[in-house]
C-alpha positions in Angstrom: 85.3 129.7 115.9 81.8 129.2 117.2 80.3 125.7 117.5 77.0 125.6 115.5 74.9 123.7 118.1 75.9 126.4 120.6 74.7 129.1 118.3 71.3 127.3 117.9 71.1 126.9 121.7 71.6 130.7 122.0 69.0 131.3 119.4 66.5 129.2 121.3 67.3 131.2 124.4 66.7 134.6 122.9 63.6 133.3 121.0 62.0 132.4 124.4 63.1 135.2 126.6 63.5 138.5 124.7 61.0 141.1 123.4 60.8 141.6 119.7 63.3 144.4 119.3 65.9 142.7 121.5 65.3 139.5 119.6 66.0 141.2 116.2 69.2 142.7 117.5 70.5 139.4 119.1 69.4 137.3 116.2 71.3 139.5 113.8 74.5 138.9 115.7 73.8 135.2 115.8 73.2 135.1 112.1 76.6 136.8 111.6 78.3 134.2 113.8 76.4 131.3 112.0 77.7 132.5 108.6 81.3 132.1 109.9 80.8 128.8 111.8 81.5 125.3 110.6 78.5 123.2 110.2 78.0 119.4 110.0 75.3 118.3 107.5 74.2 115.7 110.0 73.0 118.5 112.3 69.6 117.6 113.8 66.8 120.2 113.5 64.8 120.4 116.8 62.0 122.7 115.6 60.9 124.8 112.6 62.1 127.9 114.3 65.7 126.6 113.9 65.1 125.9 110.2 63.9 129.4 109.7 67.0 130.7 111.4 69.2 128.5 109.1 67.4 129.8 106.1 68.1 133.4 107.1 71.7 132.7 108.2 73.0 130.2 105.6 70.8 130.4 102.5 70.7 134.2 102.4 74.3 134.2 103.6 75.4 132.5 100.4 76.0 129.2 102.0 73.5 127.4 99.9 75.1 124.0 99.9 75.4 123.9 103.7 71.7 124.8 104.0 70.4 122.3 101.5 72.6 119.5 103.0 71.2 120.1 106.5 67.7 120.2 105.1 68.1 117.0 103.1 69.4 115.1 106.1 66.3 116.2 108.2 63.6 115.6 105.6 62.8 112.2 107.2 61.1 114.3 110.0 57.5 115.2 109.2 57.6 118.8 110.4 60.7 119.6 108.2 59.0 117.9 105.2 55.9 120.0 105.9 58.0 123.2 106.1 59.5 122.5 102.7 56.0 121.7 101.2 54.6 125.0 102.6 57.7 127.0 101.6 57.5 129.6 98.7 57.6 128.2 95.1 60.9 129.9 94.4 62.5 128.1 97.3 61.2 124.7 96.3 62.4 125.2 92.7 65.9 126.3 94.0 65.9 123.1 96.1 65.0 120.8 93.2 67.6 122.5 91.0 70.2 121.8 93.6 69.4 118.1 94.0 70.8 116.6 90.8 74.3 118.0 91.6 74.0 116.9 95.3 72.8 113.4 94.4 75.6 113.0 91.8 78.3 114.1 94.2 77.2 112.2 97.4 76.2 108.6 97.9 72.7 108.9 99.4 70.7 106.0 100.7 67.5 105.4 98.7 65.4 105.8 101.9 66.7 109.3 102.4 65.3 110.3 99.1 61.7 109.2 99.8 60.8 112.9 100.2 60.9 113.1 96.4 57.7 111.2 96.4 56.1 113.4 99.0 56.8 116.7 97.5 56.2 115.7 93.8 54.1 118.1 91.8 53.3 117.8 88.1 54.5 121.4 87.6 58.0 120.3 88.6 58.3 117.8 85.8 61.4 119.4 84.2 63.2 119.5 87.6 62.3 115.9 88.3 63.5 114.8 84.9 67.0 116.2 85.8 66.8 114.5 89.2 65.7 111.1 87.7 68.7 111.2 85.3 71.1 110.9 88.3 69.3 108.3 90.3 70.9 104.8 90.6 69.0 101.6 90.0 68.4 100.8 93.7 66.9 104.3 94.3 64.6 104.0 91.2 63.3 100.6 92.4 62.8 102.0 95.9 60.9 105.1 94.8 58.8 103.2 92.3 57.5 101.0 95.1 56.4 104.0 97.0 54.5 106.2 94.5 51.3 105.7 92.5 51.7 109.0 90.6 51.7 108.1 86.9 53.9 110.9 85.7 56.5 110.2 88.4 56.4 106.5 87.7 56.9 107.1 84.0 60.0 109.2 84.8 61.4 106.5 87.1 60.6 103.7 84.8 62.4 105.4 81.9 65.5 105.8 84.1 65.2 102.2 85.3 65.1 100.9 81.8 68.1 102.9 80.8 70.1 101.7 83.8 69.1 98.1 83.2 70.2 98.3 79.6 73.6 99.8 80.7 74.0 97.1 83.4 73.2 94.4 80.9 75.8 95.8 78.6 78.4 96.1 81.4 77.9 92.5 82.5 77.8 91.1 78.9 74.2 90.0 79.4 75.1 87.9 82.4 72.7 87.8 85.3 74.4 88.7 88.6 72.1 86.4 90.5 73.9 83.3 91.7 73.1 80.2 89.6 71.1 77.3 91.1 73.9 74.9 90.7 77.7 75.1 90.2 78.7 74.0 86.7 82.3 75.0 86.8 83.9 74.2 90.2 87.4 75.4 91.0 89.5 75.6 94.1 88.0 79.0 94.7 84.4 78.0 94.0 82.2 78.0 90.9 83.8 80.1 88.2 80.6 81.6 86.9 79.6 82.8 90.4 83.1 84.2 90.9 82.8 86.2 87.7 79.4 87.5 88.9 81.1 88.7 92.1 83.8 90.5 90.1 81.2 92.3 88.1 79.4 93.4 91.3 82.7 94.6 92.8 83.6 96.5 89.7 80.2 98.2 89.9 80.5 98.9 93.6 84.0 100.3 93.3 83.1 102.8 90.6 84.2 106.3 91.6 80.7 107.7 91.0 79.5 105.7 94.0 81.8 107.6 96.4 81.8 111.2 97.7 85.6 110.8 98.0 86.8 108.8 95.0 90.2 108.3 96.7 88.9 107.1 100.0 90.2 104.1 101.8 86.9 102.3 101.4 87.1 102.6 97.6 90.7 101.4 97.5 89.6 98.4 99.7 87.0 97.5 97.1 89.4 97.9 94.3 91.8 95.5 96.0 89.0 93.0 96.6 88.3 93.2 92.8 91.9 92.4 92.0 91.9 89.4 94.4 88.6 88.2 93.0 89.9 88.4 89.4 92.7 86.1 90.6 90.2 83.7 92.0 88.5 83.6 88.6 91.8 82.4 87.1 92.4 85.7 85.4 95.9 86.2 86.7 97.0 88.7 84.0 93.9 90.8 84.4 94.3 90.7 88.2 97.9 91.9 88.0 97.0 94.7 85.6 94.1 95.8 87.8 96.4 95.8 90.9 99.1 97.8 89.0 96.6 100.5 88.0 95.2 100.6 91.5 98.7 100.9 93.0 99.6 103.7 90.6 96.4 105.5 91.5 97.0 105.0 95.2 100.6 106.4 94.9 99.2 109.6 93.4 96.4 110.1 95.9 97.2 108.3 99.1 97.8 111.6 100.8 94.0 111.7 101.3 94.0 108.4 103.3 94.6 108.4 107.0 97.8 106.7 108.2 96.2 103.7 109.9 94.1 103.0 106.7 97.3 103.6 104.7 99.0 100.7 106.5 96.0 98.5 106.1 95.9 99.1 102.4 99.6 98.3 102.0 99.1 95.1 103.9 96.3 94.2 101.5 98.5 94.9 98.5 101.2 92.7 100.1 98.9 89.7 100.8 97.3 89.7 97.3 100.5 90.3 95.3 102.3 87.5 97.1 100.0 85.2 95.3 99.3 87.0 92.0 102.9 88.0 91.0 104.5 84.5 91.5 101.6 82.7 89.7 101.7 85.1 86.8 105.4 84.8 86.5 105.2 81.0 86.6 102.6 80.9 83.9 104.3 83.4 81.6 108.0 82.6 82.2 108.2 79.2 84.0 111.9 78.7 83.3 112.9 82.2 84.6 109.9 83.0 86.9 112.1 84.0 89.9 113.8 86.9 88.1 110.7 87.8 86.2 108.7 88.1 89.5 111.4 90.2 91.1 111.4 92.6 88.1 107.6 93.0 88.3 107.9 94.2 91.9 110.8 96.5 91.0 109.1 98.0 88.0 105.5 98.3 89.1 105.3 98.0 92.9 108.6 99.6 94.0 107.3 100.6 97.4 106.0 97.2 98.3 108.0 94.5 99.9 107.9 91.2 98.2 107.3 87.9 100.1 110.8 86.5 99.7 110.2 82.9 100.7 107.2 82.8 98.3 109.5 84.1 95.5 112.2 81.6 96.5 109.8 78.8 95.5 110.1 80.1 92.0 113.9 79.9 92.2 113.5 76.3 93.4 111.2 75.6 90.4 113.9 76.6 88.0 116.0 73.8 89.4 113.1 71.3 89.3 112.4 72.1 85.7 116.1 71.7 84.8 116.2 68.4 86.7 113.0 67.0 84.9 114.3 67.5 81.4 118.0 67.2 81.8 120.2 64.6 83.4 121.5 67.2 85.9 123.8 65.9 88.6 123.4 66.9 92.2 119.9 68.5 91.5 118.7 67.3 94.9 121.5 69.2 96.7 120.8 72.3 94.6 117.1 72.2 95.7 118.3 71.5 99.3 120.5 74.6 99.2 117.8 76.9 97.8 115.4 75.6 100.4 117.6 77.0 103.2 116.3 80.5 102.7 112.7 79.4 103.0 113.5 77.5 106.1 115.2 80.5 107.7 112.2 82.7 107.0 109.6 80.1 107.8 111.1 78.0 110.5 107.7 76.4 111.4 107.0 75.1 107.9 108.1 71.6 107.0 111.1 71.6 104.6 110.6 70.7 101.0 113.8 68.6 101.1 116.1 67.5 103.9 119.4 65.6 104.2 117.6 62.6 105.5 115.3 62.6 102.3 118.4 62.6 100.1 120.4 60.0 102.1 117.6 57.6 103.0 114.7 58.5 100.7 111.2 59.8 101.7 109.5 57.7 104.3 105.7 57.5 104.6 105.5 60.1 107.3 107.4 62.6 105.1 105.2 61.9 102.1 102.1 62.4 104.3 103.6 65.7 105.6 104.3 67.1 102.1 100.9 65.9 100.8 99.2 67.9 103.6 101.5 70.9 102.9 100.6 71.1 99.2 96.9 70.5 99.9 96.8 73.3 102.5 98.6 75.7 100.1 96.4 75.0 97.1 93.9 77.8 97.8 96.2 80.1 99.7 99.5 80.0 97.7 98.8 77.9 94.6 102.2 78.4 93.0 103.9 77.0 96.1 101.5 74.0 96.1 102.3 73.4 92.5 106.1 73.6 93.1 105.9 71.1 96.0 104.0 68.7 93.7 106.6 69.1 91.0 109.4 68.5 93.4 107.7 65.2 94.5 107.5 64.2 90.8 111.2 65.0 90.3 112.2 63.1 93.4 110.2 60.1 92.1 112.0 60.3 88.8 115.4 60.4 90.5 114.5 57.4 92.7 114.2 59.1 96.1 110.6 58.0 96.6 107.9 55.7 95.3 104.3 56.9 94.7 101.6 55.0 96.5 98.0 55.0 95.3 96.9 57.6 97.9 99.7 60.1 97.0 99.3 59.6 93.3 95.6 60.2 93.5 96.1 63.3 95.7 98.6 64.7 93.3 96.3 64.2 90.3 93.4 65.8 92.2 95.6 68.8 93.0 96.9 69.2 89.4 93.3 68.9 88.2 92.1 71.6 90.6 94.9 73.9 89.2 93.9 73.0 85.7 90.2 73.8 86.3 91.2 77.2 87.9 93.6 78.1 85.0 93.6 75.6 82.1 97.3 75.7 81.3 99.6 72.9 80.0 101.8 73.8 82.9 99.3 72.2 85.2 98.1 69.3 83.1 100.3 67.7 80.4 101.3 64.3 79.1 104.4 64.0 81.4 102.4 64.6 84.6 99.6 62.2 83.7 101.9 59.5 82.3 104.0 59.5 85.5 101.0 59.1 87.8 98.9 56.7 85.7 100.5 53.5 86.9 99.5 54.2 90.5 96.0 55.5 89.9 92.8 53.5 90.5 90.6 52.9 87.4 88.2 55.9 87.8 91.0 58.4 88.2 93.0 56.8 85.4 90.0 57.0 83.0 89.4 60.7 83.8 93.1 61.5 83.3 93.3 59.6 80.0 90.1 61.3 78.7 91.5 64.7 79.5 94.8 63.9 77.7 93.0 62.7 74.6 90.9 65.9 74.5 94.0 68.0 74.9 95.8 66.2 72.1 92.9 66.1 69.7 91.1 69.5 70.4 90.5 71.5 67.2 90.3 75.3 67.3 87.9 75.5 64.4 85.5 72.9 65.9 85.6 74.8 69.2 84.6 78.0 67.5 81.9 76.3 65.5 80.4 74.6 68.6 80.5 77.9 70.5 78.7 79.7 67.8 76.1 77.1 66.8 75.7 74.9 69.8 76.5 77.1 72.9 74.2 74.8 75.1 77.0 72.1 74.9 79.2 74.3 77.1 76.6 74.5 79.8 76.0 70.8 80.3 77.0 69.4 83.7 79.0 66.6 82.0 81.0 68.9 79.7 83.7 70.1 82.1 86.6 69.3 79.6 84.9 71.3 76.8 84.5 74.3 79.1 88.1 74.0 80.3 89.5 73.8 76.8 87.5 76.9 75.8 88.7 78.9 78.8 92.3 77.8 78.1 92.0 78.9 74.5 90.3 82.2 75.5 93.1 83.0 78.1 95.8 82.1 75.6 97.1 79.2 77.8 96.5 76.5 75.2 
C-alpha cells in the first residue's frame, strides 16, 4: 500500500514538471492511489495545491471523514483557513454539518477549534447551534474570550449556562476550587478537598472525554478515582467502583496494549491491597480474613491478593478474641500467625517475637513498633490499626507497659483513623479508657470529650442541626460534630 506523504511528493513533482495534459493523466492515477492509501489525520499540508488534491482524491472519493480530519488539524495555518473561507458555500455547509459528530467523537483541544470564530457567519446560525450543543465548558470559555460577535456569544453563553447547571448538579452544588483553609483534616489531607478531587476525576474519566472509551488512559483515571474514594474514607464506594472498573476491563482489555495491560493490573493490585482488607475489617471485623479472601475470589478472580497484608486480618481475629476472652496462649497464636508475614516480608520488623513473650517488650522494641504503625498509617491503614491493637492486647496481658510517648502516639493514630472513617472500631470506650492513665492533660481532655459526644449524640438533634443550622458543621472548632455526622452518614455509628 502506498504511503500518503510519498503520493503527495509525487503530486508536487508532476505539478511542477509536466504540461497540462500529462498532469491530468498522472494526477488521475495518483488520485486512485490516494483513495486506497492509509492516511494519518495529523498529516501536514504544505501548500494549497495539496489541499485541492486531497479534496479531489478523498472528498470526492467518498472518504469524507479522512478529508475533514486532515483539514481540521491544519486549520491553525492561515492559508488553510483562507482556503476554507474562500471555498464554495456547499463545502462550508458540509464541513459545519460534519463538525458536531467529529467533536463528539474525538477529544479536541479548545485552541484547535478557534477557527470556529474566524469562519463564523450569521447565515450559519443553525449549523453553529448544533456545534455549540456538543462543546465542553473549557471550549465554550475559550471561544467566548476570542469573539465579539453578539450572535455567536449568545450561542456560546447559552451552552455555557447549561453546562454550568449540569456541573453544579453533578457536584451537588460544591465548588471544585480548593478551600482557603482545611476544616476536616485526615491522614490523606482535607476531606473536603479530597471529595473535590474525586468529582474532578469522575468528570475527567467520563467516556465522552475519550476517543477510545476503553483506552489505558481512561482506565488509569478510573483507578485513580477508586483510590481517591478510599482516601475520602468511602471504602465501600471505592470497592464498588473498583469492582465495576475491573469487570469493564475484563470485557474490553483486548483493546489495551500488553505493556499497558501489565501496568493496569499492577495498579489494581496496589489499590486493592489497601481497600479490600480495610473494607473487610470495617464490615466483618471478627471474620475479616475469610471475608477479604472471598471478595478477591468472587469479584477479582484474576488478581493476586497481597497475602501478608491479608494475614494481618487473620492475626486481628486472634487479637479480638484475646481482648474479650481470657484465651490462653494467645501470644503464641499471634506469634505463629506472624511467621507467614515474616517469611514474605523478611525486612519488616516482626509484630511479635519469642523474646517479647519471654522477657516482655523493651523500649527499643516499642519504639520500633511505634515507627512501624506510624509509617503504615497512610499506606496500609488496616495493618497500622492491627499493630496498634496488638500493642493494646500485649499491655492487657502484661507483656508491656505504656509510657506517655507511646500512649500519646497510639491515641493520635486512632484519632487519625477515626477522622478518616468515623467508626467505633477505631475509637471506642475500651481504647480510650486503656490509654487515659498514661496521657497528658490536653490529650486526655480531647479523648474524654470525644467519648462523651459518642455516648450522648442524638440522631434527631443531628438531623435538626444539619437542617436548621448547617453553619455549625463548618466551624473550625466543630470537628467532633462533623465526624459524628460523617459516621452516621456512612452507617458506621
